[in-house]
C-alpha positions as CSV (number, residue, x, y, z in Angstrom):
1,X,112.8,65.8,105.2
2,X,112.7,67.0,101.6
3,X,113.3,70.7,100.7
4,X,110.1,72.7,99.8
5,X,110.0,73.8,96.2
6,X,107.8,76.1,94.2
7,X,104.7,74.2,93.1
8,X,104.7,71.9,96.1
9,X,101.3,71.5,97.7
10,X,101.2,71.7,101.5
11,X,98.6,71.1,104.2
12,X,98.9,74.0,106.6
13,X,97.4,75.2,109.9
14,X,97.0,79.0,109.9
15,X,98.2,80.5,113.1
16,X,97.7,84.3,112.7
17,X,97.7,87.2,110.2
18,X,100.6,89.3,109.3
19,X,100.6,93.1,108.7
20,X,99.4,92.6,105.1
21,X,96.4,90.6,106.2
22,X,97.9,87.3,105.0
23,X,97.5,84.0,106.9
24,X,100.7,82.8,108.6
25,X,101.7,79.1,108.9
26,X,105.0,77.4,109.7
27,X,106.9,74.5,108.1
28,X,110.5,73.3,108.5
29,X,111.3,76.3,110.7
30,X,110.2,78.9,108.1
31,X,107.1,81.1,108.0
32,X,104.7,80.6,105.1
33,X,102.4,83.5,104.1
34,X,99.0,82.5,102.6
35,X,96.8,85.3,101.2
36,X,93.0,84.9,101.9
37,X,93.6,82.5,104.8
38,X,92.5,83.3,108.4
39,X,93.6,82.0,111.8
40,X,92.3,78.6,112.6
41,X,91.9,77.6,108.9
42,X,93.3,74.2,107.8
43,X,94.1,74.7,104.1
44,X,95.8,73.2,101.1
45,X,98.1,75.7,99.5
46,X,100.6,75.7,96.5
47,X,104.0,77.2,97.1
48,X,104.6,80.1,94.8
49,X,107.8,81.7,96.2
50,X,110.7,80.3,98.3
51,X,113.0,82.7,100.1
52,X,115.7,82.0,102.8
53,X,113.5,82.9,105.7
54,X,110.0,82.6,104.4
55,X,107.7,81.1,101.7
56,X,104.6,82.3,100.0
57,X,101.8,80.0,98.9
58,X,98.5,80.4,97.1
59,X,95.4,79.2,98.8
60,X,93.8,76.3,96.9
61,X,91.2,74.9,99.3
62,X,90.0,75.5,102.8
63,X,89.7,72.1,104.3
64,X,88.4,73.3,107.7
65,X,87.4,76.9,108.3
66,X,88.7,78.9,111.3
67,X,86.1,80.4,113.7
68,X,86.8,84.0,112.3
69,X,86.2,83.1,108.7
70,X,83.1,84.5,107.0
71,X,81.8,84.5,103.5
72,X,83.1,87.5,101.5
73,X,80.2,89.8,100.5
74,X,81.8,90.8,97.2
75,X,82.0,88.2,94.4
76,X,85.1,89.9,93.1
77,X,87.0,89.6,96.4
78,X,89.3,86.8,95.3
79,X,90.6,88.8,92.2
80,X,90.2,92.4,93.2
81,X,92.9,94.4,95.1
82,X,90.4,96.8,96.8
83,X,89.9,94.6,100.0
84,X,92.3,92.5,102.0
85,X,90.3,90.9,104.9
86,X,86.7,90.9,103.8
87,X,86.7,87.1,104.6
88,X,87.4,87.9,108.3
89,X,84.3,88.7,110.5
90,X,84.2,92.3,111.5
91,X,84.8,91.8,115.3
92,X,87.9,89.8,114.4
93,X,89.0,92.5,112.0
94,X,88.9,95.0,114.9
95,X,90.9,92.7,117.2
96,X,93.4,92.0,114.4
97,X,94.0,95.7,113.8
98,X,94.3,96.5,117.5
99,X,96.9,93.8,117.7
100,X,98.8,95.2,114.7
101,X,99.1,98.5,116.5
102,X,100.2,96.9,119.8
103,X,102.8,94.7,118.0
104,X,104.2,97.5,116.0
105,X,104.7,99.7,119.1
106,X,106.5,96.9,120.9
107,X,108.5,95.5,118.0
108,X,109.5,98.6,116.1
109,X,109.2,101.4,118.7
110,X,110.4,99.4,121.7
111,X,107.4,100.7,123.6
112,X,106.3,98.0,126.0
113,X,103.5,98.0,128.6
114,X,101.7,100.7,126.6
115,X,97.9,100.3,126.7
116,X,96.3,100.2,123.3
117,X,92.6,100.9,123.6
118,X,90.2,98.7,121.6
119,X,89.7,99.7,118.0
120,X,86.7,102.0,117.5
121,X,84.7,100.3,114.8
122,X,81.7,101.1,112.7
123,X,78.1,100.1,113.2
124,X,77.8,99.5,109.4
125,X,81.3,98.8,108.0
126,X,80.2,99.0,104.3
127,X,79.8,101.7,101.6
128,X,81.9,104.2,103.6
129,X,84.4,105.5,101.0
130,X,83.7,109.0,99.7
131,X,86.5,108.8,97.1
132,X,87.5,106.2,94.7
133,X,90.1,106.0,92.0
134,X,89.4,103.7,89.1
135,X,91.7,102.5,86.4
136,X,90.6,102.6,82.8
137,X,91.1,99.5,80.6
138,X,90.2,99.3,77.0
139,X,89.0,95.9,75.7
140,X,87.6,94.7,72.4
141,X,84.1,95.0,73.8
142,X,84.5,98.4,75.3
143,X,85.9,100.4,78.2
144,X,86.1,98.9,81.6
145,X,86.6,100.7,85.0
146,X,87.9,98.9,88.1
147,X,90.7,98.2,90.5
148,X,93.9,96.4,89.7
149,X,94.1,92.8,90.7
150,X,96.8,92.2,93.4
151,X,100.3,92.3,92.0
152,X,99.0,93.1,88.5
153,X,98.2,96.0,86.1
154,X,95.1,94.2,84.9
155,X,91.7,94.9,86.3
156,X,90.3,92.5,88.9
157,X,86.9,94.2,89.0
158,X,84.6,95.9,86.6
159,X,82.1,98.7,87.5
160,X,79.7,97.5,84.9
161,X,76.0,97.0,85.1
162,X,75.1,95.2,88.3
163,X,78.5,95.5,89.9
164,X,78.7,97.0,93.4
165,X,81.8,97.8,95.4
166,X,80.9,97.3,99.0
167,X,83.5,99.8,100.2
168,X,82.4,102.7,98.0
169,X,79.6,105.1,98.7
170,X,76.4,103.9,97.0
171,X,75.9,107.1,95.1
172,X,79.5,106.8,93.8
173,X,78.8,103.2,92.7
174,X,75.9,104.7,90.6
175,X,78.1,107.4,89.3
176,X,80.9,105.0,88.3
177,X,78.5,103.0,86.2
178,X,77.3,106.3,84.5
179,X,80.9,107.4,83.8
180,X,81.7,104.0,82.4
181,X,78.7,104.2,80.0
182,X,79.8,107.7,79.1
183,X,83.3,106.5,78.3
184,X,82.0,103.7,76.2
185,X,80.2,106.2,74.0
186,X,83.2,108.5,74.0
187,X,85.9,105.8,73.6
188,X,89.1,107.5,72.5
189,X,90.3,111.0,72.6
190,X,91.9,111.9,69.3
191,X,95.5,113.0,69.5
192,X,96.5,110.6,72.3
193,X,94.6,112.4,75.0
194,X,92.8,109.3,76.2
195,X,91.4,108.9,79.7
196,X,93.6,106.7,81.9
197,X,92.0,107.0,85.3
198,X,88.8,108.3,86.8
199,X,88.6,109.7,90.3
200,X,85.2,110.1,91.9
201,X,84.5,112.1,95.1
202,X,81.3,112.7,97.0
203,X,80.8,115.2,99.8
204,X,78.6,113.2,102.2
205,X,77.5,116.3,104.1
206,X,76.2,118.1,101.1
207,X,75.8,115.5,98.4
208,X,78.0,117.3,95.9
209,X,80.0,115.1,93.5
210,X,83.2,115.5,91.4
211,X,84.6,113.6,88.5
212,X,88.4,113.9,87.8
213,X,89.5,112.7,84.4
214,X,93.2,111.8,84.3
215,X,94.3,112.0,80.6
216,X,97.5,111.5,78.7
217,X,98.5,114.5,76.6
218,X,96.4,117.5,75.7
219,X,92.7,117.5,76.1
220,X,91.0,117.4,72.7
221,X,87.8,119.2,71.7
222,X,85.8,116.0,71.7
223,X,86.2,115.8,75.5
224,X,85.2,119.4,76.1
225,X,82.1,118.9,74.0
226,X,80.8,116.0,76.1
227,X,81.4,117.0,79.7
228,X,78.0,118.7,79.8
229,X,76.5,115.2,79.8
230,X,78.1,114.5,83.1
231,X,76.8,117.8,84.5
232,X,73.3,116.9,83.3
233,X,73.6,113.6,85.2
234,X,74.0,115.6,88.4
235,X,77.8,116.0,88.7
236,X,78.8,119.2,90.5
237,X,82.3,119.5,89.1
238,X,84.4,117.9,86.3
239,X,88.1,118.4,86.4
240,X,90.9,117.1,84.1
241,X,94.4,116.2,85.3
242,X,97.2,115.4,82.8
243,X,100.0,112.8,82.9
244,X,103.1,112.7,80.8
245,X,105.2,109.8,79.6
246,X,105.3,106.9,82.0
247,X,102.1,107.9,83.7
248,X,103.8,110.7,85.8
249,X,101.5,113.6,86.7
250,X,102.4,116.9,85.0
251,X,100.7,118.8,87.8
252,X,98.2,120.4,85.4
253,X,94.6,120.8,86.5
254,X,91.9,122.1,84.3
255,X,88.3,122.8,85.3
256,X,85.9,121.4,82.6
257,X,82.6,122.0,84.3
258,X,81.3,123.5,87.5
259,X,83.3,125.4,90.2
260,X,86.2,123.0,90.2
261,X,85.8,122.1,93.8
262,X,83.3,120.5,96.3
263,X,82.0,121.8,99.5
264,X,81.5,119.3,102.3
265,X,80.1,119.6,105.8
266,X,81.6,117.9,108.8
267,X,79.6,118.4,112.0
268,X,79.0,122.2,111.8
269,X,82.1,123.1,109.7
270,X,82.3,123.4,105.9
271,X,85.3,122.5,103.8
272,X,86.1,123.3,100.2
273,X,87.9,120.5,98.5
274,X,89.8,120.9,95.2
275,X,90.6,117.9,93.0
276,X,94.0,117.2,94.6
277,X,93.0,118.0,98.2
278,X,93.6,115.3,100.8
279,X,90.5,114.5,102.8
280,X,89.6,111.5,105.0
281,X,87.7,109.0,102.9
282,X,85.4,107.8,105.7
283,X,83.0,110.6,106.7
284,X,81.4,108.7,109.6
285,X,84.7,107.8,111.2
286,X,86.3,111.1,110.5
287,X,84.0,112.7,113.0
288,X,85.0,110.0,115.5
289,X,88.7,110.6,114.8
290,X,88.6,114.4,115.1
291,X,86.6,114.2,118.3
292,X,89.4,112.0,119.8
293,X,92.0,114.6,118.6
294,X,90.0,117.3,120.3
295,X,89.7,115.2,123.5
296,X,93.5,114.7,123.5
297,X,94.2,118.4,123.0
298,X,92.3,119.2,126.3
299,X,92.0,122.9,125.2
300,X,90.8,125.5,127.6
301,X,90.6,128.5,125.2
302,X,94.0,130.1,125.3
303,X,96.4,127.6,123.8
304,X,98.6,128.0,120.7
305,X,98.2,124.9,118.6
306,X,100.4,124.0,115.6
307,X,98.9,121.6,113.1
308,X,101.7,120.0,111.1
309,X,100.9,118.5,107.7
310,X,97.5,120.3,108.0
311,X,96.2,119.7,104.4
312,X,93.1,121.7,103.8
313,X,92.8,122.7,107.5
314,X,90.3,120.1,108.7
315,X,91.9,119.4,112.1
316,X,93.2,122.9,112.5
317,X,89.7,124.4,112.1
318,X,88.2,121.7,114.2
319,X,90.4,122.7,117.1
320,X,90.4,126.5,116.4
321,X,87.0,127.0,118.1
322,X,88.4,125.8,121.4
323,X,92.0,127.2,121.2
324,X,93.5,130.7,121.4
325,X,95.0,130.4,118.0
326,X,96.0,127.7,115.5
327,X,98.8,127.7,113.0
328,X,98.7,125.1,110.2
329,X,101.8,124.0,108.3
330,X,101.6,122.4,104.8
331,X,103.9,121.8,101.9
332,X,101.4,122.0,99.0
333,X,100.4,125.6,98.0
334,X,96.9,124.4,96.7
335,X,96.1,122.8,100.1
336,X,97.2,126.0,101.9
337,X,94.9,128.1,99.6
338,X,92.1,125.7,100.4
339,X,92.8,125.9,104.1
340,X,92.7,129.7,104.1
341,X,89.5,129.6,102.1
342,X,88.0,127.1,104.6
343,X,88.8,129.4,107.5
344,X,87.0,132.3,105.7
345,X,84.1,130.0,104.8
346,X,83.6,129.1,108.5
347,X,84.3,132.7,109.7
348,X,87.2,131.4,111.8
349,X,89.6,134.3,112.5
350,X,92.1,132.6,114.9
351,X,93.6,130.2,112.3
352,X,96.5,130.9,110.0
353,X,98.4,128.7,107.5
354,X,102.0,128.7,106.3
355,X,103.2,127.0,103.2
356,X,106.5,125.1,103.3
357,X,108.0,121.7,104.2
358,X,107.2,121.0,107.8
359,X,110.7,119.8,108.5
360,X,111.9,123.3,107.5
361,X,109.1,125.5,108.9
362,X,108.6,123.9,112.3
363,X,112.2,124.1,113.5
364,X,112.5,127.7,112.2
365,X,109.4,128.7,114.1
366,X,110.8,127.1,117.3
367,X,114.1,128.8,116.8
368,X,112.3,132.2,116.6
369,X,110.6,131.6,119.9
370,X,107.2,130.3,118.9
371,X,106.2,127.9,121.7
372,X,103.0,126.0,121.0
373,X,101.1,124.3,123.8
374,X,99.9,121.5,121.5
375,X,101.4,120.1,118.3
376,X,99.3,117.9,116.1
377,X,101.2,115.7,113.7
378,X,99.2,114.2,110.8
379,X,101.9,113.1,108.3
380,X,101.6,111.0,105.2
381,X,102.0,107.2,105.4
382,X,105.9,107.5,105.4
383,X,105.7,109.3,108.8
384,X,107.4,112.4,110.1
385,X,110.7,113.7,108.8
386,X,113.4,113.2,111.4
387,X,114.0,117.0,111.6
388,X,110.5,117.4,112.8
389,X,111.0,114.9,115.6
390,X,114.4,116.4,116.5
391,X,112.8,119.9,116.8
392,X,110.2,118.5,119.2
393,X,113.0,116.8,121.2
394,X,115.1,120.0,121.4
395,X,112.2,122.2,122.5
396,X,109.7,120.2,124.4
397,X,106.0,120.7,123.8
398,X,103.5,119.9,126.6
399,X,101.2,117.7,124.4
400,X,101.9,116.1,121.0
401,X,99.0,114.4,119.2
402,X,100.0,112.0,116.5
403,X,97.5,111.0,113.9
404,X,98.8,108.1,111.8
405,X,97.6,105.8,109.0
406,X,100.6,103.4,109.3
407,X,101.4,101.5,112.5
408,X,105.0,100.9,111.4
409,X,106.0,104.5,110.9
410,X,103.9,105.6,113.9
411,X,105.9,103.1,116.1
412,X,109.2,104.3,114.7
413,X,108.4,108.0,115.4
414,X,106.9,107.4,118.8
415,X,110.0,105.4,119.7
416,X,112.1,108.4,118.9
417,X,110.0,110.8,120.9
418,X,109.8,108.3,123.8
419,X,113.6,108.4,123.9
420,X,113.5,112.2,124.2
421,X,111.2,112.9,127.1
422,X,107.8,112.1,125.8
423,X,105.5,109.5,127.2
424,X,102.6,107.8,125.4
425,X,99.4,108.5,127.4
426,X,96.7,107.2,125.1
427,X,96.7,105.1,122.0
428,X,93.4,105.0,120.3
429,X,93.0,103.1,117.0
430,X,90.0,104.1,114.8
431,X,88.8,101.8,112.0
432,X,88.7,104.2,109.1
433,X,89.1,101.4,106.5
434,X,86.9,98.4,107.3
435,X,87.6,95.2,105.2
436,X,91.2,96.3,104.6
437,X,94.4,95.9,106.5
438,X,94.8,99.7,106.9
439,X,94.8,101.2,110.4
440,X,94.3,104.8,111.7
441,X,95.5,105.9,115.2
442,X,95.3,108.9,117.5
443,X,98.1,108.9,120.1
444,X,98.6,111.5,122.9
445,X,102.2,112.0,123.9
446,X,102.9,114.0,127.1
447,X,106.3,115.6,127.7
448,X,107.4,114.3,131.2
449,X,109.5,117.5,131.7
450,X,106.7,119.9,130.8
451,X,103.5,118.6,132.3
């Protein structure tokens, strides 16, 4: 049997999908990953990479389609990095993601025989994103906005006339085209302050919109003189962020037009969102997610809840109306300021917020005798700092609710907690990101020594 080499063309049967949404086949005892293939496909693929334990191949032709394959809705799907599994029918997407969670819990966390509930999907899994970041590319015929192609720093899509991103809110699609036209009139900022990225946000509950211009260097007068045109087009706020050499953010934010923030409504709560605020990108599923968190918390009105990695206070304020008191912990000062402002905005008096690294603040609070009844963990994709988990192990909490956007780090952290007296009671995946490989989960952990 000849050794497989880059450039070889192979006929492959696709067995499954990996965590990145790539098709998985096998040949000569090695795994072969084939992007854009789905289970049941019979394909011709050209080998692009050969490693000791796996190969990677580019899809050339689908000879026989698997039962889950569907026509991608977006014509840019093959070259754009925004979607991963748009070629998989939606019911199969939900089953695939539920399987990802189950596999991660078993393989990474060592958690076997844990029931993972079926993924909660959307009735309409399109046009859900309330935020989009677009890269700016200057070409001979003008300025282009879009997403990078996979593995590239070149654009694979163009928010030009007639282009629609099927993940992005329809109003933001319109706004993207308007900003692209504005940039093509504006072109270059003299003095090196050219626009490198555009971030668009829309508050689905109020309809307010924000444009964030990420520029290199100082902002020239030419840019100031033209932002009024965006306001005239209905934009609520225009903000500039600056980056230094190498594209690294300098942390500077300047309000060019409007109040500098948006106000959104979720159920009957209002939230003020500044340019850098973290906020869930799917407003429909955010309500589903937070209602599951509330259900897991099982609050009766007298509990102390700690919300770690609280951001602008969305979950904290959602729970505060059913709890005795809520304390939010957050590293970034701007987010803490937004959270406090949101508590005032909603006239919620039993929620407070502390600024600092969660891995420093939470253990210190425990050492000083603060004993919460419920702890909510909603960390970034990299998961919880080990010191946070160690504090929960040393001073058991009755209920821990873990909100995760990464099954791998979720499984790692739950495995640690399971080894220190906590038992997973409920694992509920929520499809916050249809057409992509990303997965959100709510997990209830019960301390077996503190029921």
